[in-house]
BADREN-925473 format. One record per atom (N, C-alpha, C): y, z, x; atom name; residue in one letter; residue number from 0. Coordinates in pm, whole numbers. Each point is the difference from the previous one (the first is absolute). Layout:
Y Z X atom type seq
Y Z X CA A NUM
...
This chain:
Y Z X atom type seq
-3157 4083 -5117 N M 0
81 -64 99 CA M 0
-88 -38 119 C M 0
12 -123 42 N E 1
-82 -51 108 CA E 1
71 15 133 C E 1
-71 46 99 N T 2
60 8 132 CA T 2
-58 -111 87 C T 2
83 -61 73 N T 3
-48 -109 87 CA T 3
-13 52 141 C T 3
-111 -30 59 N K 4
-23 41 138 CA K 4
58 -105 93 C K 4
57 46 108 N P 5
48 -101 96 CA P 5
-120 -73 60 C P 5
13 -131 8 N T 6
-112 -79 52 CA T 6
9 -4 152 C T 6
-113 9 61 N T 7
-4 -9 145 CA T 7
-61 -134 38 C T 7
50 -58 105 N T 8
-53 -128 46 CA T 8
-55 19 140 C T 8
-72 -98 44 N N 9
-58 6 134 CA N 9
90 -64 104 C N 9
128 -15 -33 N R 10
94 -58 95 CA R 10
40 105 103 C R 10
27 -43 124 N P 11
46 98 99 CA P 11
139 50 -35 C P 11
29 116 48 N Q 12
131 59 -28 CA Q 12
109 -82 68 C Q 12
116 -2 -64 N T 13
112 -70 61 CA T 13
77 98 86 C T 13
55 -49 109 N G 14
74 87 90 CA G 14
-92 62 101 C G 14
57 50 108 N G 15
-80 66 102 CA G 15
-86 -98 77 C G 15
-106 50 60 N F 16
-85 -83 83 CA F 16
-92 -88 -81 C F 16
-27 35 -125 N A 17
-94 -77 -80 CA A 17
54 -139 -35 C A 17
134 -20 3 N S 18
56 -129 -40 CA S 18
8 -99 116 C S 18
-36 43 119 N R 19
5 -91 114 CA R 19
-111 -102 -7 C R 19
33 -121 43 N K 20
-99 -107 -1 CA K 20
-85 12 127 C K 20
-125 -36 -9 N P 21
-85 5 119 CA P 21
50 -99 106 C P 21
-32 29 125 N E 22
46 -84 110 CA E 22
-57 -140 -15 C E 22
83 -100 22 N G 23
-45 -138 -13 CA G 23
-2 -50 -143 C G 23
49 79 -96 N F 24
-2 -38 -140 CA F 24
104 -109 -26 C F 24
-40 -104 -71 N R 25
92 -106 -40 CA R 25
-23 -33 -146 C R 25
106 -14 -77 N P 26
-20 -41 -138 CA P 26
-55 -143 -4 C P 26
-80 -28 -101 N R 27
-62 -131 -10 CA R 27
101 -106 -41 C R 27
-21 -118 52 N R 28
83 -113 -38 CA R 28
-88 -99 -73 C R 28
61 -69 -92 N S 29
-79 -99 -73 CA S 29
-2 -129 81 C S 29
-116 -42 42 N G 30
-14 -126 73 CA G 30
33 13 147 C G 30
-40 -97 75 N D 31
33 -5 141 CA D 31
118 -93 19 C D 31
118 57 -9 N R 32
119 -82 15 CA R 32
34 -12 147 C R 32
28 -120 42 N K 33
42 -24 137 CA K 33
152 -14 -2 C K 33
64 81 80 N F 34
146 -4 6 CA F 34
41 -85 120 C F 34
81 -99 -26 N A 35
50 -84 108 CA A 35
106 77 76 C A 35
-11 0 132 N E 36
100 68 80 CA E 36
128 -80 -3 C E 36
109 69 -24 N R 37
128 -67 -6 CA R 37
46 -31 141 C R 37
34 -127 25 N E 38
42 -36 135 CA E 38
142 49 26 C E 38
25 34 127 N K 39
130 52 39 CA K 39
101 -114 -2 C K 39
118 23 -59 N P 40
97 -108 -3 CA P 40
49 -35 140 C P 40
43 -125 15 N E 41
45 -47 132 CA E 41
127 72 44 C E 41
89 31 -94 N F 42
127 63 32 CA F 42
15 134 -69 C F 42
52 98 75 N D 43
41 126 -60 CA D 43
140 -20 -52 C D 43
38 74 -103 N H 44
137 -12 -51 CA H 44
52 135 -45 C H 44
132 9 -3 N K 45
65 123 -44 CA K 45
120 -37 -84 C K 45
10 62 -117 N V 46
115 -21 -88 CA V 46
111 92 51 C V 46
115 -57 35 N I 47
108 82 53 CA I 47
111 24 -101 C I 47
6 -81 -106 N N 48
107 18 -97 CA N 48
-41 -57 -135 C N 48
22 77 -106 N V 49
-21 -47 -138 CA V 49
126 30 -78 C V 49
55 -103 -61 N R 50
122 18 -80 CA R 50
-23 -55 -140 C R 50
58 65 -99 N R 51
-1 -57 -135 CA R 51
133 -73 -17 C R 51
-8 -128 -23 N V 52
120 -81 -14 CA V 52
8 -52 -143 C V 52
120 -36 -43 N A 53
19 -44 -138 CA A 53
87 -125 -4 C A 53
-29 -85 -98 N R 54
92 -110 -28 CA R 54
43 16 -145 C R 54
123 -32 -26 N V 55
57 21 -133 CA V 55
-20 -128 -81 C V 55
-60 17 -118 N V 56
-20 -111 -93 CA V 56
67 36 -131 C V 56
-4 -90 -96 N A 57
70 21 -127 CA A 57
-46 127 -71 C A 57
-127 34 6 N G 58
-51 117 -71 CA G 58
12 130 78 C G 58
50 -5 121 N G 59
9 121 82 CA G 59
-39 -29 143 C G 59
-80 88 60 N R 60
-41 -17 139 CA R 60
-149 -28 9 C R 60
-37 -89 91 N R 61
-141 -26 31 CA R 61
-27 59 138 C R 61
-95 92 7 N F 62
-30 67 126 CA F 62
-117 -65 71 C F 62
7 -3 132 N S 63
-111 -44 83 CA S 63
3 83 129 C S 63
-100 -20 84 N F 64
-13 78 123 CA F 64
11 -90 121 C F 64
77 44 98 N S 65
14 -70 127 CA S 65
-64 87 107 C S 65
-93 -59 75 N V 66
-79 75 97 CA V 66
13 -65 137 C V 66
14 83 105 N V 67
3 -47 138 CA V 67
-128 49 68 C V 67
-74 -93 61 N V 68
-127 32 65 CA V 68
3 -49 144 C V 68
-53 82 91 N I 69
-21 -42 138 CA I 69
-150 -12 20 C I 69
-45 -114 55 N A 70
-142 -25 23 CA A 70
-22 -33 147 C A 70
-114 46 54 N G 71
-33 -30 139 CA G 71
-148 17 26 C G 71
-47 -58 111 N D 72
-142 9 32 CA D 72
-29 96 116 C D 72
103 70 50 N R 73
-10 95 111 CA R 73
-47 -67 130 C R 73
12 -135 4 N K 74
-37 -75 120 CA K 74
115 -90 45 C K 74
121 26 -51 N G 75
114 -76 46 CA G 75
68 -85 -106 C G 75
-57 -6 -120 N R 76
64 -79 -106 CA R 76
55 94 -106 C R 76
123 -29 -45 N V 77
65 85 -99 CA V 77
98 -84 -82 C V 77
21 39 -125 N G 78
94 -71 -86 CA G 78
53 90 -109 C G 78
114 -38 -58 N V 79
61 75 -109 CA V 79
18 -94 -118 C V 79
-24 51 -122 N G 80
13 -84 -118 CA G 80
55 77 -118 C G 80
64 -73 -92 N I 81
56 57 -122 CA I 81
-70 -65 -118 C I 81
-35 80 -100 N G 82
-59 -52 -122 CA G 82
66 63 -121 C G 82
17 -79 -105 N K 83
62 51 -121 CA K 83
-84 -40 -120 C K 83
-30 99 -86 N A 84
-80 -26 -120 CA A 84
22 113 -100 C A 84
-53 -18 -120 N G 85
13 100 -105 CA G 85
-87 122 24 C G 85
-100 -14 87 N D 86
-94 108 30 CA D 86
-1 23 151 C D 86
-10 125 44 N T 87
6 28 144 CA T 87
-119 -60 75 C T 87
-119 3 -58 N A 88
-118 -55 68 CA A 88
17 -149 25 C A 88
53 -73 -98 N L 89
24 -143 15 CA L 89
109 -26 104 C L 89
103 85 1 N A 90
109 -15 96 CA A 90
-51 26 142 C A 90
-89 99 17 N I 91
-57 29 132 CA I 91
-84 -118 48 C I 91
-77 -59 -90 N E 92
-83 -115 36 CA E 92
86 -118 45 C E 92
108 -26 -73 N K 93
92 -109 36 CA K 93
65 27 136 C K 93
44 125 22 N A 94
65 35 126 CA A 94
-98 -12 116 C A 94
-126 39 -21 N L 95
-101 -10 104 CA L 95
-26 -145 37 C L 95
-7 -88 -99 N N 96
-20 -143 27 CA N 96
118 -57 79 C N 96
121 41 -35 N K 97
120 -47 71 CA K 97
0 53 144 C K 97
-40 126 19 N A 98
-5 58 135 CA A 98
-103 -73 86 C A 98
-115 -35 -58 N K 99
-103 -73 74 CA K 99
49 -138 40 C K 99
76 -62 -90 N K 100
52 -135 27 CA K 100
105 -1 111 C K 100
80 106 7 N D 101
111 5 96 CA D 101
-30 85 123 C D 101
-126 9 40 N M 102
-37 84 114 CA M 102
48 -58 132 C M 102
29 93 93 N I 103
35 -40 136 CA I 103
-99 61 97 C I 103
-12 -61 117 N K 104
-86 52 106 CA K 104
87 76 98 C K 104
-34 126 27 N V 105
79 85 89 CA V 105
-59 -9 140 C V 105
80 -46 99 N P 106
-52 -2 138 CA P 106
-3 142 56 C P 106
-120 44 43 N M 107
-17 136 52 CA M 107
-54 -4 142 C M 107
22 110 72 N T 108
-56 15 134 CA T 108
-146 44 -11 C T 108
-66 19 115 N E 109
-141 40 -1 CA E 109
-20 138 -64 C E 109
101 88 17 N N 110
-15 136 -56 CA N 110
63 11 -138 C N 110
7 -110 -74 N K 111
46 -5 -140 CA K 111
145 44 -18 C K 111
84 -25 100 N S 112
141 31 -10 CA S 112
77 -131 -4 C S 112
132 8 8 N I 113
81 -121 6 CA I 113
48 -18 143 C I 113
36 -123 38 N A 114
32 -32 139 CA A 114
138 48 42 C A 114
97 -2 -91 N H 115
137 33 39 CA H 115
76 56 -119 C H 115
119 51 27 N E 116
86 55 -104 CA E 116
60 -113 -82 C E 116
15 24 -131 N V 117
57 -103 -88 CA V 117
79 67 -112 C V 117
112 -61 -37 N D 118
83 47 -111 CA D 118
10 -110 -103 C D 118
13 38 -128 N A 119
16 -99 -106 CA A 119
82 58 -113 C A 119
62 -91 -76 N K 120
83 41 -113 CA K 120
-31 -91 -118 C K 120
-15 59 -116 N F 121
-12 -76 -124 CA F 121
91 67 -101 C F 121
100 -72 -47 N Q 122
105 54 -86 CA Q 122
56 126 63 C Q 122
-15 117 -60 N S 123
60 119 63 CA S 123
-103 87 72 C S 123
-122 -50 16 N A 124
-105 78 67 CA A 124
-12 -42 145 C A 124
14 96 92 N N 125
-16 -23 144 CA N 125
-125 71 48 C N 125
-82 -70 78 N V 126
-125 57 52 CA V 126
-9 -28 149 C V 126
-36 103 78 N S 127
-25 -15 143 CA S 127
-144 41 29 C S 127
-71 -83 76 N L 128
-138 30 40 CA L 128
-6 3 151 C L 128
-60 107 57 N R 129
-15 14 144 CA R 129
-145 34 32 C R 129
-54 -56 107 N P 130
-135 44 41 CA P 130
6 143 53 C P 130
-98 81 -35 N A 131
-3 140 44 CA A 131
-143 33 40 C A 131
-31 -19 127 N K 132
-137 16 48 CA K 132
-48 145 -19 C K 132
-114 15 -66 N G 133
-62 130 -17 CA G 133
63 90 -105 C G 133
100 -48 -73 N R 134
68 84 -99 CA R 134
-55 -18 -141 C R 134
-74 -106 -24 N G 135
-48 -29 -134 CA G 135
107 -73 -79 C G 135
-17 -4 -130 N L 136
94 -69 -88 CA L 136
103 99 -49 C L 136
124 -14 48 N V 137
110 88 -40 CA V 137
95 -86 -81 C V 137
-13 7 -133 N A 138
83 -83 -87 CA A 138
5 64 -137 C A 138
93 -45 -81 N G 139
12 55 -135 CA G 139
12 -111 -102 C G 139
0 42 -126 N S 140
20 -90 -114 CA S 140
-101 -115 3 C S 140
45 -119 -38 N S 141
-91 -113 -9 CA S 141
-32 -60 137 C S 141
75 37 105 N V 142
-30 -48 136 CA V 142
-135 56 43 C V 142
-24 127 -28 N R 143
-127 64 37 CA R 143
-117 -66 -71 C R 143
16 -24 -130 N V 144
-106 -64 -79 CA V 144
-30 -139 56 C V 144
106 -76 30 N M 145
-18 -136 49 CA M 145
-68 -3 136 C M 145
44 84 93 N L 146
-61 1 133 CA L 146
-144 51 -6 C L 146
-26 95 -86 N N 147
-135 53 -18 CA N 147
-94 -108 -53 C N 147
44 -74 -102 N L 148
-83 -106 -58 CA L 148
-14 -120 94 C L 148
93 -13 94 N A 149
-11 -107 100 CA A 149
-95 39 113 C A 149
-25 130 15 N G 150
-90 47 105 CA G 150
72 36 128 C G 150
133 11 -5 N V 151
79 34 118 CA V 151
-8 151 23 C V 151
-19 42 127 N K 152
-21 142 28 CA K 152
120 69 65 C K 152
32 -31 124 N D 153
100 77 75 CA D 153
139 -61 -12 C D 153
69 35 -106 N V 154
134 -53 -25 CA V 154
90 112 -51 C V 154
125 -1 47 N N 155
102 91 -49 CA N 155
99 -85 -80 C N 155
16 28 -129 N A 156
88 -79 -86 CA A 156
115 85 -50 C A 156
115 -64 -16 N K 157
120 71 -48 CA K 157
67 -87 -106 C K 157
26 60 -116 N I 158
77 -67 -105 CA I 158
142 54 12 C I 158
91 -86 45 N S 159
137 46 23 CA S 159
95 -63 -102 C S 159
-22 33 -126 N S 160
88 -49 -106 CA S 160
3 103 -111 C S 160
101 -10 -83 N R 161
8 94 -112 CA R 161
-87 -46 -116 C R 161
-52 -119 8 N S 162
-80 -56 -109 CA S 162
-133 73 -14 C S 162
-35 35 -120 N K 163
-129 61 -28 CA K 163
-92 -99 -72 C K 163
44 -126 -10 N N 164
-75 -103 -70 CA N 164
-124 -38 81 C N 164
-118 36 -50 N K 165
-124 -20 75 CA K 165
-33 -147 18 C K 165
35 -84 -97 N L 166
-25 -143 13 CA L 166
82 -60 113 C L 166
129 35 7 N N 167
85 -54 106 CA N 167
-43 51 137 C N 167
-45 126 8 N I 168
-50 55 126 CA I 168
-128 -74 42 C I 168
-88 -28 -97 N A 169
-123 -74 29 CA A 169
31 -142 48 C A 169
97 -64 -64 N R 170
37 -136 41 CA R 170
66 -2 138 C R 170
80 103 30 N A 171
58 10 135 CA A 171
-110 19 103 C A 171
-103 76 -34 N T 172
-112 22 91 CA T 172
-76 -131 24 C T 172
-18 -79 -106 N I 173
-65 -131 13 CA I 173
79 -89 96 C I 173
132 0 -15 N I 174
86 -81 88 CA I 174
-16 48 145 C I 174
-4 133 20 N A 175
-17 56 134 CA A 175
-135 -41 59 C A 175
-105 7 -79 N L 176
-133 -34 49 CA L 176
-12 -151 28 C L 176
72 -81 -78 N K 177
-1 -145 23 CA K 177
68 -35 132 C K 177
101 77 38 N S 178
76 -31 121 CA S 178
-66 51 127 C S 178
-115 66 -11 N L 179
-72 46 118 CA L 179
-59 -117 77 C L 179
6 10 132 N R 180
-66 -100 84 CA R 180
-135 55 41 C R 180
-91 -87 27 N S 181
-134 41 41 CA S 181
6 62 139 C S 181
-88 96 28 N S 182
-2 66 130 CA S 182
-73 -84 104 C S 182
-77 -100 -44 N K 183
-75 -87 93 CA K 183
93 -108 53 C K 183
-5 -24 131 N K 184
86 -104 58 CA K 184
-80 -103 73 C K 184
């Protein structure tokens, strides 16, 4: 009967301090690849609502996705868009393009606030915006996202409706921001 001896190798032990890589160690890469830096997009965006919607056809239901996106440059421009497609990524892209197309310019004061109080209503969503010096952005739901992406700072917002529909709240906010007058006279 033959006995086999365990073979020993000259590899370092695994585990403990022996497995640590020396300082400055980098694994080798094949070739000198130059990576192009990805440029920052002009607009930031946030998806506020994704719904799976269906249409009934002869064979049953066909499902697609409806997406609501708010886009802004944090310098006073903001917009809301809806996109619908069979895939969420495609729907987001469509919604972003629509939001960019329908952007509005928000008139702001020197300290990035709004000049005066304003109320707006869209369907059953009511929104009130008030300037609040030194308080920061006090808002909820899609109003906060919209004002943040517009770059507005010291505002107190109130949603005074039973509606929880984020799209209608966003549209009411757009109407409110459109009705603002410039602080410069």
